[in-house]
Every structure is written in structure tokens, then in C-alpha cells.
C-alpha positions as CSV (number, residue, x, y, z in Angstrom):
1,M,0.0,0.0,0.0
2,V,1.3,3.5,-0.9
3,L,1.5,6.0,1.9
4,D,-0.9,8.9,1.6
5,Q,1.2,11.9,0.3
6,S,-1.3,14.4,1.8
7,F,0.1,13.6,5.2
8,I,3.3,15.6,4.4
9,G,3.3,18.6,6.7
10,R,0.7,17.2,9.0
11,T,1.4,18.0,12.7
12,Y,0.1,16.0,15.6
13,P,-0.3,18.0,18.9
14,P,1.3,16.9,22.1
15,G,-0.3,14.2,24.2
16,T,0.0,13.5,27.9
17,P,3.3,14.8,29.3
18,Y,6.0,12.2,30.1
19,Q,7.5,12.5,33.6
20,V,11.2,11.9,33.5
21,S,12.3,10.1,36.7
22,R,15.5,9.1,38.2
23,E,14.3,5.5,38.1
24,K,13.6,5.5,34.4
25,I,16.9,7.2,33.6
26,A,18.8,4.5,35.7
27,E,16.8,1.7,34.0
28,F,17.6,3.1,30.6
29,A,21.3,3.7,31.4
30,T,21.6,0.1,32.7
31,A,19.9,-1.3,29.5
32,I,22.4,0.5,27.2
33,G,25.4,-0.1,29.4
34,D,25.9,3.5,30.3
35,T,27.8,3.7,33.6
36,S,28.1,7.5,33.9
37,A,27.6,8.8,37.4
38,L,25.7,11.8,35.8
39,S,22.8,9.4,35.1
40,R,22.8,7.8,38.5
41,D,24.1,10.2,41.2
42,P,22.2,13.5,41.8
43,E,25.1,15.1,43.6
44,V,27.5,14.4,40.7
45,A,24.9,15.8,38.3
46,R,24.4,18.9,40.4
47,T,28.2,19.4,40.7
48,A,28.3,19.3,36.9
49,G,25.6,22.1,36.8
50,H,22.5,20.0,36.2
51,P,19.3,20.2,38.4
52,D,19.2,16.4,38.7
53,V,20.5,13.2,37.1
54,V,20.9,13.5,33.3
55,A,19.3,11.1,30.8
56,P,21.6,9.4,28.3
57,P,21.3,11.1,24.9
58,T,19.2,8.3,23.4
59,F,16.8,8.2,26.3
60,L,14.3,10.3,24.4
61,T,13.7,7.4,22.1
62,I,11.2,6.3,24.7
63,L,9.0,9.3,23.7
64,T,9.6,9.0,20.0
65,L,8.6,5.3,19.9
66,G,5.2,6.3,21.2
67,V,4.8,8.8,18.4
68,I,5.8,6.2,15.8
69,D,3.3,3.8,17.2
70,K,0.6,6.5,16.9
71,L,1.4,7.1,13.3
72,A,1.7,3.5,12.4
73,T,-1.9,2.8,13.7
74,D,-3.5,5.7,11.8
75,P,-5.5,3.8,9.1
76,D,-5.7,6.9,6.8
77,L,-1.9,7.0,6.4
78,G,-1.8,3.5,5.0
79,L,1.3,2.3,6.8
80,D,1.6,-1.5,7.1
81,Y,3.3,-1.9,10.5
82,S,4.2,-5.5,9.7
83,R,6.4,-4.2,6.8
84,M,8.0,-1.3,8.6
85,V,11.6,-1.1,9.6
86,H,13.5,1.7,11.2
87,G,15.8,3.4,8.7
88,D,17.5,6.3,10.5
89,Q,17.3,8.2,13.8
90,S,18.9,11.5,14.8
91,F,18.7,13.8,17.9
92,T,19.6,17.5,18.1
93,H,19.7,18.2,21.8
94,H,19.0,21.8,22.9
95,R,19.7,20.8,26.5
96,P,20.0,17.5,28.4
97,A,16.8,15.9,29.7
98,T,16.9,15.5,33.5
99,A,14.9,13.8,36.2
100,G,12.0,16.0,37.1
101,D,11.3,17.1,33.5
102,R,7.8,16.8,32.2
103,L,8.1,16.5,28.4
104,T,5.7,16.8,25.6
105,V,6.1,15.8,21.9
106,T,4.8,17.7,18.9
107,T,5.2,15.6,15.8
108,T,5.3,16.6,12.1
109,I,5.5,14.3,9.1
110,E,8.2,16.1,7.0
111,D,8.3,13.9,4.0
112,I,6.9,10.8,2.3
113,F,8.5,9.4,-0.8
114,A,8.9,6.1,-2.7
115,R,12.2,4.6,-3.8
116,A,13.0,1.1,-5.2
117,G,9.5,-0.2,-4.3
118,N,9.6,1.0,-0.7
119,D,7.9,3.9,1.0
120,F,9.9,6.3,3.2
121,L,8.4,8.4,5.9
122,T,10.4,11.1,7.7
123,V,9.0,12.2,11.1
124,R,10.2,15.2,13.2
125,A,9.4,15.2,16.9
126,E,9.9,18.5,18.8
127,I,10.3,17.6,22.5
128,A,9.7,20.5,25.0
129,D,9.5,21.0,28.7
130,D,6.5,22.3,30.7
131,A,7.6,25.9,30.0
132,G,7.5,25.1,26.2
133,E,11.3,25.4,26.0
134,P,12.9,23.0,23.5
135,V,14.8,20.0,24.9
136,C,15.4,18.0,21.7
137,T,14.5,17.7,18.1
138,A,14.4,14.1,17.1
139,K,14.1,12.8,13.5
140,A,13.3,9.3,12.4
141,Q,13.0,7.8,8.9
142,L,10.8,4.8,8.7
143,V,10.9,2.4,5.7
144,V,7.8,0.5,4.7
145,R,9.1,-2.4,2.6
146,G,7.2,-3.0,-0.6
147,E,5.4,-6.2,-1.4
148,D,8.3,-7.5,-3.5
149,A,11.0,-6.5,-0.9
């Protein structure tokens, strides 16, 4: 199924804020093998100038996965989740995410195109704190493999 090109430029408003906690940061750090004291010890983080423990740079994947799931289940877009693979991911951090942050995600579909029988979907997620200040801009490219792929 070909993705609906009219979705290019569509923006999805933020949903429920995500509460960043010390526990979630520690769990994520353990899962990826990050042993930095910045992610585990509030005093070390404060000494380094942060308000609390610092999330590893890829921690915000937790928020972007929810966005991708939301898009993937939109029947009007025409995305076959069973044929989707993750093609690329990038993060532009405006500041580190720290424990105590309440983050929201505003998502925009930047591009949809076809190449070699596959559909490509580029999604931008603007992650902001409660004050509306930017924390991170995340981009993901999803590939929906064609029937013959």
C-alpha cells in the first residue's frame, strides 16, 4: 500500500506529558550499558551544573517510539506496520533531559516518498518541557518495505 502523500506537513499535537524520573533514567542507562555517574548520582549531576540526574542522549527514544506507534496505527496514512523497519534516527539536543522534566512531543510528518518499491516516511518530533522550552528535536526515517521487498 502506498503511503498517503497528503500527510506531508501534518502536525500532531502533544499528548500527555512524560514525567522523567531518576528510576527511568537509571533503568535506561543500565539497559544500554551507560555507567556515567551523571545518570545515577544526583550530587554528581548537580556538581556538573544540572538540576538532577541526566538522561543518556538516546533516552528520548522512549518518547519518539510512542509517536511512531501512533502514526503506524493511523489507518488513513496507510502504513503497514508489519512491513515497517527503522531506517534512521537523529537527535539534536537543545539541553539535556533531566529527572523532574515533564516533556511533551509535537510531531510533524516532514516527507513521504517512494524509492525502489519501498515507502519512506520522515518524522520530526519536537520535545519540549513544561515551559515550552525546546529540549530536543528528534528525527526518524521509517521504511515500509514494498510487497516485493
